[in-house]
PAFI-482274 format. One record per residue (C-alpha): y, x, z. Coordinates in steps of 0.25 Angstrom, whole numbers, plus 5000, padded with zeros to 4 digits. Layout:
// residues N
YXZ/...
END
This chain:
// residues 670
502051375018/501451465007/500151465014/500151315015/500451295001/499351394997/498351325006/498751184999/498551244985/497151294990/496751164996/497151094983/496451184974/495151174983/495251024982/495351024967/494151114966/493351014975/493750894966/493450964953/492151014958/491750874963/492250804950/491350884941/490050894950/488950804946/488450714958/487250624958/487350564972/487950424974/489250404982/488850314993/489750194996/490550225009/491550125013/492950185009/493750125020/494850235019/495450165007/495450025015/495950085028/496950195023/498350165027/499650245031/499950185044/499750225058/499750085064/498650015057/497250015063/496149975053/494949995062/494749845061/494349865047/493249965051/492849875062/492649755052/491949835041/491049895052/490749755057/490449705043/489449815041/488749775054/488849625051/488949615035/489649485030/488749385024/489049375009/488449235009/489249175019/490549255020/491849185016/492749245006/493749275017/492649355024/492149425012/493549475009/493649545023/492749655017/493749745010/492949774998/492849624994/494049574986/494449424987/493849394973/492549464977/492449374989/492749254981/491649294970/490649314982/490949174987/490849114972/489449194970/488849134982/489248994978/488749014964/487449094966/487149074981/487049164992/486949314990/485449364992/485849514991/487149594992/486849654979/487249514973/488649554976/488649644964/488749514956/490149484962/491349524953/492049634960/490849694968/490449824961/489349924966/490350004974/490949874981/489549824983/489049954990/490249935000/490049785002/488649785005/488949845019/489749725023/489049605017/487649545018/486949425013/486549375027/485149355023/484549475031/485549475043/484849465056/485749415068/485149455081/485449375094/486249485100/487049605095/487949715101/488749825095/489649925102/490550045099/491050145109/492050255105/492850365111/493950445106/494750565112/495750665108/495450795114/496850845116/497650795128/499050735124/500250735133/499850595138/498650645144/499150775149/500350715157/499450595161/500350495153/499150425148/498350345158/496950365152/496050465145/496050515131/494850445127/494950325117/493750235120/493250115112/492150015116/491749895107/490549805109/490149685100/488949595103/488449455098/487449355103/487249315088/488049325075/489049205080/489349255094/490049395094/490749465106/491449595107/492349685116/493149815114/493849905123/494650025119/495450135127/496450215119/496650365123/497550365135/497250235140/496550215153/495650085153/494450085144/494749945140/496249955137/495949875125/494949765127/494449665117/493349565117/492949445109/491949335108/491649275094/490849145092/490549085079/489948945075/489648965060/489148825058/490448765061/491248885056/491948905069/492049025078/492849065091/493349205096/493749235110/494449365114/495049465104/495149425089/495949435077/496449335066/496649365052/497149265041/497849265028/498649395024/498949425039/500349365040/499949275052/498649335057/497949475055/497149575063/496849725061/495949705049/496849755038/496949855026/498249925023/498849975010/498350115008/497050155001/496550034994/497549954985/496749824986/496149794999/497449795008/498249695000/497449565006/497149535020/495749495022/495749395034/494549385043/495049265051/494649265066/494049395070/493549455084/494349575087/493849705092/494749815086/495649915094/497049865089/497549805101/498649725094/497849665083/497049545089/497149425097/496549385111/496049245114/495249135107/495149095092/494348995085/493948975070/493348855063/493048815049/493248675045/492848655030/493748745022/494648765033/494548885043/495348875056/495648985066/496448965079/496649065091/497449095103/497749235108/498349285121/498449435122/499249545128/500149645120/500749785123/502249775125/503449835131/504149725139/505449735146/506349635152/505349525149/505349555134/504549635124/505249765120/504049815111/502649775108/501549885109/500649915097/499850045101/498949985111/499050115120/499050095135/499150245140/500450265147/501150185158/502150125147/500950085138/500250025150/501449945154/501549885140/500049845139/499849695138/501249665142/501449555132/500649425131/500449365117/499949225114/499549195099/499049065094/498549065080/497848975069/497448985055/496848885045/496248925031/495848835020/494748885011/494648834997/493748884986/494748994981/495848974991/496148995006/497348945012/497748975027/498748955037/498949035050/499849025062/500149105075/501049085087/501249205096/501949215109/502249325119/502549315134/503749405133/504849395122/504849515112/506249575112/506949605098/507349755097/508749805094/508949855080/509049785066/507649835063/507149745074/507949625069/506649555064/505749595074/504949485082/505649445095/505349325105/504149265111/503449195100/503049205085/502449115075/501749155062/501249055052/500749075038/499949025026/498949105018/498049095005/496949164998/496549124984/495449184976/494949144962/494149234954/494749374954/496049324960/496449324974/497849274979/498249284994/499449275003/500049225016/501449185021/501849175035/503049145044/503449195058/504249125068/505549185064/505349115050/505049255043/503949255033/502949345027/502249325014/501149395007/500449364993/499449434986/498349434975/497049504971/496449514957/495049564958/494449594945/493149664943/493649804942/495149784946/495849734958/497349694958/498149654971/499549614973/500349574985/501749534989/502249525003/503549475010/503649495025/505049445031/505749545040/505549455052/504149405050/503349425063/501849425066/501149515076/499749465072/499749485057/499649595047/499849585032/499949685020/501149765019/501849905021/501949885036/501149835047/502049715049/502149595039/503649595040/504949655033/504149685021/504149645006/503149704997/502249694984/500849764982/499949774971/498649854969/497449874960/496049934960/495449964947/493950004946/494150074933/492650114932/491550114942/491950254946/493450244945/494450154953/495950154952/496850094962/498350064964/499349994973/500849974974/501549914986/503049894986/503749854999/505049835006/505549815020/506849725019/507249745034/507449875042/506349935050/506250035061/506750175056/507150105043/508650055043/508549995030/507549905022/506549995015/505649985003/504550064996/503250064988/501850124988/500850144977/499450204977/498450234966/497050284967/495950334958/494550334963/493450394954/491950414957/491350534950/489850544949/489050484960/489550564972/491050584970/492250504970/493750554969/495050474971/496550504969/497650424975/499150424974/500050344984/501550344983/502450274993/503950264993/504750195004/506050205011/506150285024/507250315033/507650445039/508750535044/509350625034/510550715033/511650685022/512450785015/513450795027/512250825037/512350685043/511050625048/510850485042/509650385040/509350365026/508250285018/507350375011/506450334999/505250425003/504050434993/502650474998/501550514988/500050534992/499050584983/497550594987/496350654980/494950624986/493550654983/492250584989/491050664986/489550634990/488650744986/487550684994/487250555001/487450625015/488750695011/490150635008/491350715006/492850665004/493950765000/495450715000/496650784996/497950704999/499450744996/500650675001/502150694998/503450625003/504850634996/506150564999/507250524990/508450614993/509650514990/510550644990/510350675005/509850795012/508350765016/508050905020/507450845034/506550755026/505750845017/504850795006/503450835010/502050845005/500750835013/499250855010/497950815016/496550865013/495250825019/493750835017/492750735022/491350765024/490250655028/488850695030/487550615034/486450715038/485650605043/485750455040/486150425054/487150535055/488450565048/489550665049/490950655044/492050755044/493450785038/494350905037/495750875033/496950965031/498350895031/499750935029/500850825031/502150905035/502950775037/502550645042/502850565029/501650635022/500650615033/499250575030/498450455035/497050485033/495850395035/494750465043/493250435046/493050405060/492050335070/491550195066/492650095068/493750195069/494950185059/495650325059/496850345050/497350485054/498750535052/498850675047/500250745049/500750885049/499750995044/498351015050/496850995049/496050875054/494550865054/493550765060/492050755062/491250625063/489850615068/489050485067/487650455071/486850325069/485950345081/485050225077/485350085073/486050055086/486850175089/487850255081/488750375087/489950435080/490950545084/492150615079/492850745081/494250765075/495350875075/496750885069/497451015070/498851045065/499451185060/500951135061/500951055074/500951105088/500750965095/500150835091/500650695095/501950655103/502350595116/501150565125/500150605113/500750745112/499650855111/500050995111/499351085100/499051065085/497650995086/496950875091/495450835093/494850705095/493350655097/492850515096/491450455097/490850325095/489550245098/489150125090/487950035095/487349905092/486149825098/
END
């Protein structure tokens, strides 16, 4: 223990030296504008896959949005464009005519030099774009963990250890697009265990389009329809508060439960936009005695049990939405009717009293979005078939150097919707009340101060929580650019919420009690670019958890602290070659102080790595842009622990204290 403490003090002292040296060094190289996706995608949940955000932004870089024809709704789908900025862009077009150059964006209130350097990657004026008669793009990816787990040693898994991904998109012209995707998870046998395909045809002159195959639907604030394109509460205090609907979209991501399968149509009639669709798909489920005992969510089909549950449940969904667009106001309505060929059985226990059961569900809602000057108000109200309601209302004030947002939500205990997602503490818009406020203040060109506060309450019991619970979360962050090649940031996050666990009372009896636990995270980070070809990032993060005692013996629930230190290094020896690497040391002795760390990965891969216990993790990424048509990338990663003798559990059990993985990817286009 003494050695560990000594090592920690040594690490802290070295970090302080690095920070102080950098602060007083005179740098003359301009810090390049890289997309800081970490703040947008960072979250502390293991269930949410945000790879769809990466896919969408990468597609926008390949096919930028035309700033001269894009609607306000389309402009808002770019995370760095606020509602008022989108409104100002529309107003500028009406007053001054079409943009002749993207540099004109600097005249828009709210677009500073930093924002412009980001937005230029996703927007175009449409004047120099050339649309060829035929285009084709593809992506092939393979991932394998080198260590064999119990599932492979004992031949429990039916397939090999490789995870394989194939994706192809092609278009006959800009209005006729087609695509297909196949994926095999590690342990699955067929290479197309997941298979998706779509055909998307547009008729711009009549403002109509049809989609056949796999697609998603997004409208309002997600209480009736939403897909996998979402931001969560975490690193950025402003962006996650408002859902940014994209309407009807072709779907080619790997979340097996996020899309529809069937046919859909969209048409514009004056200021009215109509969307209708029909979906018939198969879901994973455990069915016994002609009723659904549980729904699958992992998408894994490796064992005999998982294969029996594959596509066992049929689902039909009818959906329709209508949106009226006025000068500064959009009002919409959406309805869905979903049915299943087997009834869902209600589980025993009071925590399942408000769960969905039966063969049919209906959800109807109304939404609005109002923008006037720097003010944006938005909201949605919905009701499910059991007459339980969900309501969310929010506002966004966007001044030139100051953004302020607020939101209030009320989700009834029994509100049911399997095809929606709205802002909240949990993934489901049910059994929750809350209020959120946040702001971002650009104090100077070099300094930004951010803050958010979220208070939430769950009025009904949940699994592992025998009583209603409540909590709050607050975060403040200071970012400052020093010189031209250095930026530093400090972040403090505090979260206090009720938890339930077994403890011993004064007589030695084991009882379950509600514990008010408080977690504190402090982060210091430095980004430094001494040369245009080199970029370094150093992060130190500290986490602590403590629990109110209530006069009980909590010796089996010790307060604890954790620490994370990592160093990133990015080097471009040649314009077409880049190398990224990270070395990380982590010490999280208890699960409550675990770290979720955003990692760089292959293009299109969203990696949020969970670091728990004590050890070292490193990875190396090599990317080579062979020519204008081909790119190759590969990643080697290793995690080793010094206080564990096995990794994983169940069929994923691996003896030993380390794990390796290798992945590679080929991107091409014609």
